[in-house]
N, C-alpha and C positions, 0 to 999 in steps of 0.2 A: 761456165767460167773456167777457161783453161789457164794454166800457169803461164802459157805463152803470152796471153793478152796482158797479164800483170807486169811482167818484167819489161817488155818493150815500152809500155805506157810510161813507166817510171823513168826509163832512160830517155825517151824522146820528149817527154813533157818538159818544156822549158821551165814551168813553174817548179816542178820537182827538182830540177837541176839547180835552180836558184835557191830553193829552200834548203837543200842539203848543206851547202857552204855556210849558210846563216845558222843552221842548227848546230853544225860543228863548231862554228865560231862561238856561239852561246855556250856550248859545252866547255870549250877551251877557257872561256872567261870564268866560268863557274869553277873549273878545276884550278885555274890560276889563283883563285882566292884561297884554296885549300893547300895547293902545292907551291913550292918555290918557283920563281919566274923562269929560271934556267931550265928546270925540268919541263915546265909547261911548254916553253917555246920549242924545245926539241921535239916534243910529241906532236905539236901542231905542224911543224915543218914537214915531218915525215908523214 
């Protein structure tokens, strides 16, 4: 198992690409609960 097979797989895999935004969105929602909305929105946009 070379590192080369891992990276391209994650990049090319449509599932991984779709999961990432969802995972980040979930994280953003979780952080939004603990942090002020303004701060959270700024972090999400960047």
